N, C-alpha and C positions, 0 to 999 in steps of 0.2 A: 261697435264701440271702441273707443279709444283708450287704454289702459295705462300708454308710455312706456318705453322702449327700456327708458334705464341708463341710455347712453350722454355722452359729454355732448352732443351735439343737443339735447332736447333742452339742457340748462338755459336758465335766464344770461343772456350777455353781458348782464352786471357782473356775473361772477368772474370774468374774465378781462375786466378793464384793467388797465396798466394801474400803479401805483408805485410813488417811493418814499420812503421810511427815511429823515432824517436826527440823529441826535448830536445833541453839540454836551459838549464837558468842559470844563472851565470854573473860573471864577465867575460870580454873577457876569460884573462890568464885560467880562473877555467876552462872555456867550451872550449877553445882548449888543456887543459891538457887529457880531460876526453872523447876528440875525438883519441888524440894521443895513450890514451890506449885502445881503442878500437880497433886500427888500430894496434897496437902490439899484441894484444891477438889474431889476425886474426878475430875479429867480424864482422867489418864493416869498408872497407877504406876509406881513407880522401878526395876520389872524389866526393862521394855520399853525401856530406853535402854544403847546400845550405850557403851562405854570411852570415858572422856575421850579426845581424839587432839590434840594440838597443830595449827595452823596452819601450815602451813609458810611461810617469809616474814616471818611477822606475830608479832611480837615478843610475847609474855601470854596470846598470843589461842589458844583451845582449842574446840574442837567435838564435840557429842553428837548421836547424830542415833536417832531413832527412826523404828522401821515399826511398825503394829498395825493389825489387823483384826477 
């Protein structure tokens, strides 16, 4: 009966999928402009970005994050 060896070779291939994470900081307009530029270059579609969030303690600064596999 197979009980598993516990080695990394027994793990799902999904665990090793490469991914990248981007974070953009700036004014709301600047961040949106960069997202639009990345989209027009074919680098990353707009749908992969989270909602804009204000940066605590920094007036006028916003952040948007993306994780893409």
